[in-house]
N, C-alpha and C positions, 0 to 999 in steps of 0.2 A: 363411489370417485368422481374427483373434480374436475371435468373437462379436458381441465389446463397442464393436468396431469402426463395426460398421452403427449402433446409434444415434449413434455421439460420427461418423460420415459427415454422419446426417441433421441433428446438433446443430448441425454448419459449415454445411450447406448453405443452414439458413433462419438465418444467422449468429446462432445462441445465442451467451451465453460461458461457459454450467454445463450439464452433465448430474450429474443427482442420481440413485442409488439407493437404493432404499430395500425389507424386504420389506413383502408387503402391499400395496401402490401401484404403479400402473404409472412407468416412466423419467420423469422431470419435467427439462425443458429450463428454462433462465431466457432469457427473452426481455428484452433490456433491462430489466431488474430485475425483470418480471413471471416468478412461474415456470408454467409449465402442461403439462401431462400429456400426452405421447404417447399414440394410440391401441392401446393394447399391452395384453395382460393383467397384471393383478398379479402383482407379481416371488413366486418362492417362494425360505422357506428356500436348501434344496438349488439350486434353478436360478441364483439370483444369485449365490452362493458359487462356482460354476463359472464363471459367466461373470469373475469380480473374479481366479482363482485361475486362470486362464489368461493375466494377463498380469504374473504374479509370478513374481519369480526363486526357486531356491530360500533363499536366505537371508532375502526379506521373507515366503516363506511361512511359515518358521521362525518372524518372528518378531511374525505377524500368528496363527498358533497356539498364539503364548507369551501373548500378550494383548496385544503392543501395536497403537497404532496406525500407522499408516505414511504419509509422506510421500515421492512419488518422483514424476519423469518421463518420463510415455511419450509414446513416438513411434507412431499407429496405421499401419495397412498402406497409406495410402495418403499419408500424409505430415505429419499434422496434428500439433503436438505439445500436452501439456497436464500441469497440473500436475494431484497426486492425491490425493487422502487417502483411506484407506480406514480405517474402525471397526467397532466395534461395539458394540449398544446392547439394548435388552432383548429386542426382536424378531428379532435379526441383524445379519448385516453390514451393513454398509452403505459408501457410497463416494461420491464427488463427484469430477468432471473438470472440471478450470477450463480452456477456450481458451487455448492462446499465438498471436497472431499473429504468421503466419512472418516479416513484413515487419517489422524494427526501424522501430517508431515514435521521428519525431522531434517536438521540443522545439514545432516550428510547430504539426505535423500535431494536436497533441493539443491546441493551443490553453493553452498552458504563458501563464502571465505571462512579461513581457519580461527580469524582477529574475532569474528561474532561469538563465538563457544567462550573467546577470553571475556568476551568483554562482559557476559552474564555472570564472571565472577564479581563483578564489581556488587558491593553492597552498598553505594550511593552513589548520587550523580542523574546525568540526564543522556539518554541513546535518542536518536531521531532516524525513522527511516522513511525514505524521502522518495517520491516518482510521480509519475503522474497516474494518473485514474486506472487503474486496471493492472497496475505493473507488480499485481502479489507482493507490497506492503502487508495485508493483513497476511498474509501465508506467511509470510517472515518471522510478526511477528508472532503468528501461532507456534512456531516452531520452537521461540526462544523463551515462550511463555515453560513451553513444552517442557523443553530443557531444566526451565528453572526448576519446574514441577518434579522434574523426573530425579532432579539430582543434589538439589536444597530442601531444609525444611523452614519453610516462610510463608509465611501470609501475604500471598498476590491476589490485586483486587483490581479488576478488570474492566473499563468502560467502554463500552461496544456502542455501535448506529450503524446495525441490530450488531446482535449475538450471532455470529458467523461459526468460527470452531468450538465445540463445547467441549469443555476439560475436564475430566474425571481428576477429584484429588490424590495425588501420589504421594512422596514423601511433604508435599506440601498441599496449605490447603487454596481452594483458587474458587474466589466471590467474583463470579459474572454479572455484572448489571447493566440495562441495556436502556438506552437513549429512550425516552418517554413513553416506558413500562417503569421503570423505576427511579428515571431519576430524571428533573425538569433540564438538565445544562449537562454540558461537560466540565462547568468549572462549580458549579455546583455540586457535582459526583467528585472532584478531588478533594472540596473544601468536605466534605460530607467523610469521605477515603482516610483522609488524617487527623482525622477521629476513631476511627477503628480498628488500630495499631497494624497499620500494614508495613510491610516491608519491602513491598514492591507493588507499586501502581500503574499501569495500562490505561491513557488514553487517546481510544481511539484516533480521535482526530484533534490536533493544534487548532482550533479554526476562527479565534477569535484574540482581541488582545487580554479578557479577563482568563478566557480557558491558558493561554502560554502563560501569564502571570502565576496563577494557581499553582500550574507546572512547576514553575520555577522555584515557588515558594519547598517545596516538597521537593525536590529534589535539593534544597542547600539547607534543608533541617532532615540529612539524614536516611532519605530515603530511593529509591532506586527508581529512575521514572522510567516508560518509554514512551514512545509518542510515533504521527505522525504529520507528514507535511507535505503537499501537492508541490513541490519544488523540484527541481531535476539536476541540481548540480550541491556540492557541498558549500560553494561561496553566494549559491543564490540562496540554500537556508538560513545563512550568518544573517547576511541580509534581509530577508524575510521576519527573521525574530526581532530585529533592530526596528524597523524600520514598521512591526507591528503593534509596538506600545509607544506610548507619548515619549513625544522630545525632551521633555524634562526627566525621564527615567532611561533616555540612552546611553549616560554613562557606566547605569546601574546596571543596566542588560550586559552590555561589554562585558562587564566585570563578573556576570552570570557566568558567561560564554567562555569567557578565560577560565573560570573556577572548577565549573560544576559541569558544563557539557562533556560528555568523554568520547562520542563517536558520531559522525554521521554516515549512514550508511545511504547511497541514494539507487536506487535499481532500474533496471528495464526488464521486459522479457525476450528475448530475442529466439528466432525458429533454429531447432535443431537442424543441423544438414539433412534431413531426411524430410522436412516441414511437417514430422506430424508430432511436434511436441514442440515447447518454449521451455526456455531455463535464465534464470534470474542473471545477470550480469551483473556488478557492484562497482561503484565504484566508494571509495573509502577513505574518509578522514577520523583519526585520531588526534583528539586535542592533544595535541604536546606542547610545549615552554615557547617553542618557537611560532608554533601557529596561534598559541593565546597574546604573544606579543601582536601579531599581526593582526590579532582581532580588536586589541587595545588600542591598537595605532592607526584604526581604521584604514588598512592594507591590508584588506578579507581581498582584494584583488591577485594579491601575492601568495595566498594559498596553494591554485594549481601546479604552483613548483613545488612547494612541499610535498604534496603528494605523491609528484612525481619521483622522490628522492628518497621517501618514509617506508620504501620496501620492509626495513626492519624491525621499522613500528606495527607493519600488515596493513599498511595506507596504500590506495593504488589509483590514478585514473581510470576514468569510464573508458579511455581510448587504450589504456596499457590491458584493463579488462578484458577487453572485447579483440584485442592483438590476440591475447592467450589464449582467450577460449576458440576462437579461429585456429593457433594454431594447437590448442588439443585435439581440435575436429569436434570440437561441441558447438558451434552453431555453423549457420548459414553465411557466409562471407555476406554476401549481398545484403540480408538481412543487417547483419554487424555494421555494415558499409551506411546504412541509414542511421541508425545511430551516435553516428560516430563526429564528434565535434571536427578534430582536423583530417577530414577525409583523404589527405595527400598520400598518407601510406598504407591504406588501405587497397586504393585501387589496381592493384599488384592482385586483389584476390577477387577480385568483381568478376563475373562471367559476361554480366552484361551490362557494356561498354554508354552502350546505346541509351542508359536511362542515366546518364554520369553527365551533367551540366555541360555546354563544351567550355564554360569560364572557369570550371577546376580541372578540366582536362587539359588548359590551357597555362592555367596559372596556379593550378595547383589548387585550388581549393578556397 
């Protein structure tokens, strides 16, 4: 058994989502969003390097020694599965292990809005799941893929970095390919997938112009494309995609977004009232004719007003979703306050007004 497995086992037993390892501090566990140290000595550089290199393949070790960061999946001795990032910094080596649940989550179990299930019924177009790092985008996509895999007979090709949830083919065939192991880049993976008779293509991250362009082509040519971006609202997502591509392709990109983008789901993870769990709270934008027109006329700043009034289409602003979750007693009001954009309407729910900046209590936000 690798020595690092003892830390991972401890983290799993306590329900932690992440294990962080760095030189000069003890191992850290993330519990419901907060970091806490394990009662252990500060890690030395040689000690930590030994822990990490024990679980690397010769190829991975060579890449690390060559100065590269590593992203890979790891299965511990007791069957726990983790997404791993290994890196070097000023004080030496470091690593983060993200726990991947053994059981595939369902859309209902995650508490996702009902519109998410309806979006899975589309046969072509693009659905983007966005949010900051660590907000559960991969988990949401896994639930969507599992729903498709269970309810439809499709050829689903998933391009990931690294592979996290392992899908067993059910009604559909699910092919999972890993960046660096099975394909050199997401863009090349999408290009190859389009020659493999896909119905659905999942792109782990739309991280560059070439990948975005290839994913757009796939969505325009009769495929359902799921992907992620590190953006924190529907409006910012639209602007990010347009700005990512060359200026001369701006009109073409706007045309794609207005015609082939189906929806943007932006999520945050908010603590439960008892502080013992976190749940996804989602802003949802469905591309209606009105929103398509705003995109084409460079008026994306008016999209939030459409979301606010678009309940009949399954749309909601983040603040609306947070307020609904507070009223349903599904989230901690103080944590929800931290994610709210217009904080004035949330102040009456906060228990610690000392933490509210004076400018907000006086001016209302």
